[in-house]
C-alpha positions in Angstrom: 19.5 5.7 -16.4 19.1 6.8 -12.2 16.3 5.8 -9.7 13.7 8.6 -9.1 14.4 10.6 -6.4 10.6 11.4 -4.4 10.1 13.7 -1.4 8.6 10.6 0.2 11.0 8.3 -0.6 13.0 10.4 1.4 11.0 11.2 4.3 10.5 7.4 4.7 14.0 7.3 4.8 14.8 10.0 7.6 12.0 8.5 9.8 10.9 9.6 13.0 14.3 12.3 13.1 13.4 15.5 14.3 16.5 16.9 12.9 16.0 15.6 8.7 12.3 16.0 9.4 12.8 19.6 9.7 15.5 20.2 7.0 14.0 18.4 4.2 11.6 20.7 2.8 14.8 23.4 2.8 17.0 20.5 0.7 13.9 19.9 -1.4 13.2 22.9 -2.7 17.1 24.1 -3.1 18.6 24.0 -6.3 19.8 19.7 -7.2 23.6 19.4 -7.4 23.1 16.8 -10.4 22.6 17.1 -13.8 19.2 15.6 -15.7 19.3 12.3 -16.3 22.7 11.4 -13.3 21.8 8.7 -11.1 20.7 9.3 -8.0 22.4 7.1 -5.8 25.2 9.0 -4.7 23.2 11.7 -4.6 21.2 9.6 -1.7 24.2 8.9 -0.3 25.6 12.5 0.2 22.3 13.2 1.7 22.1 10.7 3.9 25.8 11.8 5.1 24.8 15.5 5.4 21.7 13.5 8.2 24.1 11.5 10.0 26.0 14.5 10.9 23.1 16.6 11.7 21.9 13.8 13.4 25.4 13.3 15.4 25.9 16.9 16.0 22.4 17.3 18.0 22.8 14.5 20.2 26.0 15.2 21.4 25.0 18.2 22.5 22.1 17.6 23.8 24.1 15.1 25.7 26.6 17.9 26.5 23.2 19.6 28.0 21.9 16.5 29.9 24.9 16.0 31.6 25.3 20.0 32.5 21.7 19.1 34.1 22.5 16.1 35.4 25.0 17.8 37.4 22.9 20.7 38.8 20.6 18.4 40.1 22.8 15.6 41.8 24.1 19.0 43.2 20.4 20.5 44.6 19.5 16.9 45.6 16.4 17.0 43.0 16.2 13.2 42.4 13.1 13.5 40.7 14.8 15.7 37.9 18.0 13.7 38.5 16.1 10.1 37.7 14.1 12.3 34.8 17.4 13.6 32.8 19.2 10.4 34.0 16.2 8.1 31.9 16.5 11.2 28.7 19.8 10.7 28.8 19.7 6.2 28.7 17.0 7.1 25.6 19.5 9.7 23.7 22.2 7.2 24.0 20.2 4.5 22.5 19.3 6.4 20.3 22.7 7.0 18.9 23.6 3.3 18.8 20.9 2.9 16.2 21.8 5.8 14.2 25.6 4.2 14.7 24.4 0.7 13.7 21.9 1.9 10.4 24.9 4.1 9.7 27.3 1.0 9.9 25.2 -1.1 8.2 25.0 1.2 5.1 28.7 1.1 4.8 29.0 -2.7 4.7 26.2 -3.1 2.1 27.8 -0.4 0.0 30.0 -1.4 -3.6 33.7 -1.5 -2.8 
């Protein structure tokens, strides 16, 4: 028999991810995609992949926005804004690296 998948377990898995946190309630109340009694492991992996994809899409979009704003701040010689934007981009890069390491860690543990 499969494991029981609880809302709080998923909340813990997504951590402080604002995109996943926003989408989780919608995913939770949607129609189940598995048969009664079917193991939740595959569904959980699929949910993790969806969350990873959403994170990546959000991060890519934000990266492009930050780069455009950075170029604008450079043209305007707005050093205060430039510093703030570059700091945010560095934090985003760190977050993206953490997500990638997390994804690689899951893939390393996945059964062959």
